C-alpha positions in Angstrom: -25.2 26.3 99.0 -28.7 24.8 99.3 -29.9 22.9 96.3 -33.4 22.7 94.9 -33.7 19.0 95.4 -32.9 19.4 99.1 -34.6 22.7 100.0 -37.0 23.3 97.0 -40.2 21.4 96.4 -40.0 19.3 99.6 -40.3 22.3 101.9 -42.7 24.3 99.8 -45.8 25.7 101.5 -48.5 23.5 99.9 -51.4 25.5 101.4 -50.3 28.7 99.8 -49.5 26.9 96.5 -52.9 25.2 96.5 -54.8 28.4 97.1 -52.7 30.2 94.4 -53.4 27.5 91.8 -57.1 27.4 92.8 -57.5 31.2 92.3 -55.8 30.9 88.9 -58.1 28.1 87.8 -61.2 30.0 89.0 -60.0 33.1 87.1 -59.6 31.1 83.9 -63.1 29.6 84.3 -64.6 33.0 84.9 -62.9 34.5 81.8 -64.1 31.5 79.7 -67.6 32.2 80.9 -67.4 35.9 80.1 -66.0 35.3 76.6 -68.0 32.1 75.9 -70.0 34.0 73.2 -66.8 34.5 71.1 -66.7 30.8 70.3 -68.3 29.6 67.2 -67.8 27.3 64.2 -64.5 27.9 62.6 -63.2 30.2 65.4 -59.7 29.5 66.5 -59.9 29.1 70.3 -56.5 30.8 70.8 -57.8 33.9 69.1 -60.5 34.3 71.8 -60.1 36.1 75.1 -60.1 32.7 77.0 -57.6 31.3 74.5 -55.2 34.2 75.0 -55.5 33.9 78.7 -54.8 30.2 78.4 -51.5 31.1 76.8 -50.6 33.4 79.6 -51.6 30.8 82.2 -49.2 28.4 80.5 -46.4 31.0 80.4 -46.9 31.9 84.1 -46.8 28.2 85.1 -43.5 27.9 83.2 -42.2 31.0 85.0 -43.2 29.5 88.3 -41.3 26.3 87.5 -38.2 28.2 86.4 -38.3 30.3 89.7 -38.4 27.1 91.7 -35.2 25.9 89.9 -33.3 29.2 90.3 -31.2 29.4 93.4 -33.1 31.3 96.1 -30.2 33.6 96.8 -30.5 35.0 93.3 -33.4 37.3 94.2 -31.6 38.9 97.2 -28.4 39.3 95.3 -29.9 40.9 92.2 -32.8 42.8 93.7 -31.3 46.2 92.6 -30.7 45.2 89.0 -34.2 43.8 88.7 -35.5 47.1 90.2 -33.5 49.1 87.7 -34.7 47.0 84.7 -38.3 47.6 85.9 -37.7 51.3 86.1 -36.2 51.4 82.6 -39.2 49.6 81.2 -41.5 52.1 82.9 -39.5 55.0 81.4 -39.4 53.3 78.0 -43.1 52.9 77.8 -43.6 56.6 77.8 -41.7 56.8 74.5 -42.3 53.4 72.9 -45.6 52.3 74.4 -49.0 52.0 72.8 -51.8 54.3 73.8 -54.7 52.2 75.1 -57.8 53.7 76.6 -56.1 57.1 77.0 -53.0 55.9 78.7 -49.5 55.0 77.4 -49.1 52.1 79.8 -48.5 49.1 77.5 -45.9 47.6 75.2 -47.8 45.9 72.3 -46.4 43.0 70.3 -48.3 40.8 67.9 -51.7 40.1 69.4 -50.4 40.5 73.0 -49.6 43.5 75.2 -47.5 43.9 78.4 -47.9 46.4 81.2 -44.5 47.2 82.8 -46.1 48.6 85.9 -46.9 45.0 87.0 -43.2 44.1 86.8 -42.4 47.4 88.6 -44.4 46.2 91.6 -42.3 43.1 91.8 -39.1 45.0 91.3 -40.0 47.6 94.0 -40.9 44.8 96.4 -37.5 43.2 96.0 -35.6 46.4 96.2 -37.4 47.6 99.3 -36.8 44.2 101.0 -33.2 44.4 100.1 -32.7 47.9 101.4 -34.6 47.2 104.7 -32.4 44.1 105.2 -29.2 46.2 105.4 -27.7 46.6 108.8 -27.3 50.4 108.2 -31.1 50.8 107.6 -33.1 52.2 110.5 -36.5 53.5 109.8 -36.4 55.7 112.9 -33.8 57.8 111.0 -34.8 60.4 108.4 -32.1 59.3 105.9 -33.4 55.7 105.9 -37.0 56.9 105.6 -36.1 59.1 102.7 -34.4 56.4 100.8 -37.2 53.9 101.4 -39.8 56.5 100.2 -37.6 57.1 97.2 -37.7 53.4 96.2 -41.5 53.7 96.2 -41.8 57.2 94.7 -39.7 56.6 91.6 -42.0 54.0 89.9 -45.0 55.9 91.2 -43.9 59.1 89.4 -43.3 57.2 86.1 -46.6 55.5 86.3 -48.4 58.8 87.0 -46.8 60.2 83.9 -48.5 57.5 81.7 -51.0 58.4 83.4 -52.3 55.4 85.4 -53.4 56.5 88.9 -54.9 53.1 89.7 -51.5 51.3 89.4 -49.8 54.1 91.2 -52.1 53.8 94.2 -51.2 50.2 94.7 -47.7 51.2 95.7 -49.1 52.7 98.9 -49.4 49.1 100.1 -45.7 49.1 100.8 -46.4 51.3 103.8 -47.8 48.1 105.5 -44.3 46.6 105.2 -42.7 49.9 106.5 -45.1 49.9 109.5 -44.2 46.3 110.3 -40.5 47.2 110.2 -40.7 50.2 112.5 -41.8 53.3 110.6 -43.1 55.9 113.1 -46.9 55.6 113.7 -47.0 59.4 113.7 -46.4 59.4 110.0 -49.5 57.2 109.5 -51.5 59.4 111.9 -50.7 62.4 109.7 -51.5 60.4 106.5 -54.9 59.2 107.9 -55.7 62.8 109.0 -54.9 64.2 105.6 -56.8 61.4 103.8 -59.8 61.8 106.1 -59.9 65.5 105.6 -59.7 65.1 101.9 -62.6 62.6 101.9 -64.8 64.7 104.2 -64.1 67.7 102.0 -65.4 65.8 99.0 -68.5 64.6 101.0 -69.4 67.8 102.7 -69.0 71.6 102.5 -65.4 72.5 103.5 -66.7 74.9 106.1 -68.2 71.9 107.9 -64.8 70.3 108.0 -63.3 73.5 109.5 -66.0 73.6 112.1 -65.4 70.0 113.1 -61.7 70.6 113.5 -62.2 73.9 115.5 -64.7 72.4 117.9 -62.7 69.2 118.3 -59.6 71.1 119.0 -61.4 73.2 121.6 -62.6 70.1 123.3 -59.1 68.6 123.4 -57.7 71.8 124.9 -60.6 72.0 127.4 -59.7 68.6 128.8 -56.1 69.8 129.4 -56.8 72.7 131.7 -56.2 72.5 135.4 -60.0 72.7 136.0 -61.3 70.9 132.9 -64.8 70.5 134.3 -66.1 74.0 133.4 -64.1 74.2 130.2 -65.4 70.8 129.1 -68.9 72.0 129.5 -68.2 75.1 127.5 -66.7 72.9 124.7 -69.9 70.8 124.7 -72.1 73.8 124.5 -70.0 75.3 121.6 -70.1 71.9 119.7 -73.9 71.7 120.2 -74.4 75.2 119.1 -72.3 74.7 116.0 -74.3 71.6 115.1 -77.6 73.5 115.4 -76.2 76.3 113.2 -75.0 73.8 110.6 -78.4 72.2 110.6 -80.0 75.5 109.6 -77.2 76.1 107.0 -75.6 78.9 109.0 -72.2 77.5 108.2 -70.1 80.6 108.6 -71.8 81.5 111.9 -71.0 77.9 113.1 -67.4 78.4 112.1 -67.3 81.7 114.0 -68.7 80.0 117.1 -66.1 77.2 116.9 -63.3 79.7 116.6 -64.7 81.7 119.5 -64.0 78.7 121.7 -60.8 77.6 120.0 -58.9 80.9 120.0 -59.2 81.8 123.7 -58.2 78.2 124.7 -55.3 78.4 122.3 -53.9 81.6 123.8 -54.4 80.3 127.4 -52.5 77.1 126.6 -49.8 79.0 124.8 -49.2 81.4 127.8 -49.8 79.2 130.8 -50.4 75.5 130.2 -49.3 73.4 127.2 -47.8 75.5 124.4 -46.9 72.3 122.5 -50.5 71.1 122.4 -51.7 74.6 121.4 -49.2 74.7 118.6 -50.0 71.3 117.3 -53.8 71.8 117.3 -53.5 75.2 115.6 -51.3 73.5 112.9 -54.0 70.9 112.5 -56.7 73.6 112.2 -54.7 75.6 109.6 -53.6 72.6 107.5 -56.9 70.8 107.7 -59.0 73.9 106.8 -56.6 74.8 104.1 -56.8 71.3 102.6 -60.6 71.3 102.9 -61.0 74.5 101.0 -58.3 73.7 98.4 -59.8 70.3 97.8 -63.2 71.9 97.2 -61.7 74.4 94.8 -59.7 71.8 92.9 -62.8 69.5 92.5 -64.9 72.4 91.1 -62.3 74.2 89.0 -59.4 71.9 88.2 -60.7 68.4 87.7 -62.1 67.6 84.3 -65.8 66.6 84.1 -65.0 62.8 83.7 -62.8 63.0 86.8 -65.6 64.7 88.7 -68.0 62.0 87.6 -65.7 59.2 88.9 -65.8 60.8 92.4 -69.5 61.5 92.2 -70.2 57.9 91.3 -68.5 56.9 94.5 -69.5 59.6 97.0 -72.5 61.3 95.4 -74.2 58.7 93.2 -77.3 60.9 93.0 -75.3 63.4 91.0 -74.0 60.8 88.5 -75.8 59.8 85.3 -77.2 56.3 85.6 -76.9 55.9 81.8 -73.4 57.4 81.7 -70.7 57.5 84.4 -72.7 55.4 86.9 -73.7 52.7 84.4 -70.8 50.3 85.0 -71.3 50.2 88.8 -75.1 49.9 88.5 -74.8 47.0 86.1 -72.1 45.3 88.3 -74.3 45.7 91.4 -77.3 44.2 89.5 -75.3 41.3 88.3 -74.0 40.5 91.8 -77.4 40.8 93.4 -79.1 38.7 90.7 -77.1 35.7 91.6 -78.9 35.3 94.9 -77.7 32.6 97.3 -76.5 29.9 95.0 -76.1 31.7 91.7 -77.5 30.9 88.2 -74.8 28.4 87.5 -71.7 28.3 85.3 -72.3 29.8 81.8 -75.9 30.6 82.9 -75.4 34.3 83.8 -77.7 36.3 81.6 -75.9 39.6 82.2 -72.6 37.9 81.7 -73.8 36.4 78.4 -75.2 39.6 77.1 -72.1 41.7 78.1 -74.2 44.2 80.1 -71.2 45.0 82.3 -68.3 46.8 80.6 -64.8 45.5 81.3 -66.4 42.4 82.8 -63.4 40.2 82.2 -61.0 42.6 83.8 -61.9 45.2 86.4 -65.4 43.8 87.0 -64.7 40.1 86.9 -66.1 39.7 90.4 -69.6 40.4 89.3 -69.5 37.2 87.3 -68.8 35.3 90.5 -71.8 37.0 92.1 -74.2 36.3 89.2 -73.1 32.7 88.3 -72.1 31.4 91.7 -74.1 33.6 94.0 -73.4 34.6 97.6 -71.9 31.2 98.4 -69.4 31.4 95.5 -68.5 34.9 96.3 -67.8 34.0 99.9 -65.6 31.1 98.7 -63.6 33.4 96.5 -63.2 36.0 99.2 -62.3 33.2 101.6 -59.5 31.9 99.3 -58.0 35.4 99.1 -58.1 35.8 102.9 -56.6 32.4 103.3 -53.7 33.3 101.0 -53.2 36.6 102.7 -53.1 35.1 106.2 -50.8 32.3 104.9 -48.4 34.8 103.5 -48.3 36.7 106.8 -47.7 33.3 108.6 -44.9 32.6 106.1 -43.4 36.0 106.7 -43.2 35.6 110.5 -41.5 32.3 110.3 -38.6 33.5 108.2 -35.1 33.5 109.6 -33.9 35.9 106.8 -34.9 39.5 107.2 -35.0 39.9 103.4 -37.5 37.1 103.1 -39.7 38.5 105.8 -39.6 42.0 104.3 -40.4 40.6 100.8 -43.3 38.5 102.1 -44.9 41.5 103.8 -44.5 43.5 100.6 -46.3 40.7 98.6 -49.1 40.6 101.2 -49.6 44.3 101.0 -49.8 44.3 97.2 -52.2 41.4 97.2 -54.4 42.9 99.8 -54.8 46.3 98.2 -55.6 44.8 94.8 -58.2 42.4 96.4 -59.7 45.0 98.6 -60.0 47.8 96.1 -61.2 45.7 93.2 -64.0 44.0 95.1 -64.9 47.3 96.7 -65.2 49.2 93.4 -67.2 46.3 91.9 -69.8 46.7 94.6 -69.7 50.6 94.5 -68.0 50.9 97.9 -64.8 52.4 96.5 -64.0 54.5 93.4 -63.4 52.9 90.1 -59.7 53.2 89.5 -59.0 50.2 87.2 -57.3 47.7 89.5 -57.5 44.0 88.4 -58.5 41.2 90.8 -55.2 39.2 91.3 -54.9 35.9 89.5 -58.6 36.2 88.3 -59.0 39.2 86.1 -58.0 38.8 82.4 -54.6 40.2 81.6 -51.2 38.5 81.2 -49.2 41.3 82.8 -51.0 41.1 86.1 -51.1 37.3 86.1 -47.3 37.2 85.4 -46.6 39.8 88.0 -48.4 38.1 90.8 -47.1 34.7 89.8 -43.5 36.0 90.0 -44.2 37.5 93.4 -45.8 34.4 94.9 -43.4 31.9 93.3 -40.3 33.8 94.6 -42.0 34.0 98.0 -42.5 30.2 98.0 -39.0 29.6 96.8 -37.5 31.8 99.6 -39.8 30.1 102.2 -38.8 26.6 101.0 -35.2 27.5 101.9 -35.9 29.1 105.3 -33.9 26.4 107.0 -30.8 26.9 104.9 -29.5 30.0 106.8 
């Protein structure tokens, strides 16, 4: 059995470790800057936000050291028990958790709180890596796909019951791992189609979405006739006519024109040419149009006003109240842009000092980077994240153990979705769903979760030659 002294620290990936520690240090400095106003004469440092984060930093560094001492095979051997414990903690928080900001997502003890969903990400990553490593697992088979989806779906369901949609969405990152390990691209094509239809339905009138699908389907079928030249011209004319009708707000007439081209082409293909293509495109039209109209109905009649506001802030900012639902994003954008090229300097951010941005130490921590360190500092932070991501992918590809490779891609996916969504929502490019910036945002649960993920990854990688 490989020992730590032989295969531990000596073979550790120092690039990944250095970037990890750098991001953690930057995060602490930013939290100190945000909470600097809490300090005063007679104030106990450890009662402040920065002080509590310091305790969590110390705890996570101890956890990191402990992981490096534990035998690397422990994580593969006990991946299922760790997953089960994380699931039990998720279930328990529904009964014994504290309600914070409208969600029962936390265990509170003393002056600290713990969010079990962060541990669940780690547990799901281990369990999925363990399952995919089995010789009997083949993602081209439905049974294997169903089991893999179940590993992801169980914690997602429990997290949605809290409810915490933001944390639940991060579990979609595991589909990056599944794609790398052979899950059919057709599943992703269907997923992207449904997601795109949903997005377009929120952006535009659902009739427009139906027109686009009908005219697009007609054009595809037109190119598959024996004499596509004339059919292609007809499809272009129909598309142009539908566009003109939409311009003059004659939406239903445009839909009728699109269907006038789609339906004859459908029956011709069904009878003489390519029945499979006709069936597939008709299914796309029915499902896509149905999803478009149902999404529009759900937005207007089922979603609560505050949920509508969140979507409007992202997709229709002109409909959102600048002093209400849009306030956070506007203040965040102003803070980032006010930093200019070089920033105002550490502890010199006016908007940071005055707490203009709500949740600035957690969800909107990146705006502090923009204000105090400017464009250059923002690029450096983003560059560090990209370096860590690329390094993890490099680590994954050099693994001899399939478990280590699967686990590494799971960590990379989780890190990526947190990084991408958090910075995107800070700048108003993505909806605000409450996802922290890894290793930087305030919060011991997230810091501990990502430290566990990265430390276990580095431990597995340091023993890559022991197989």
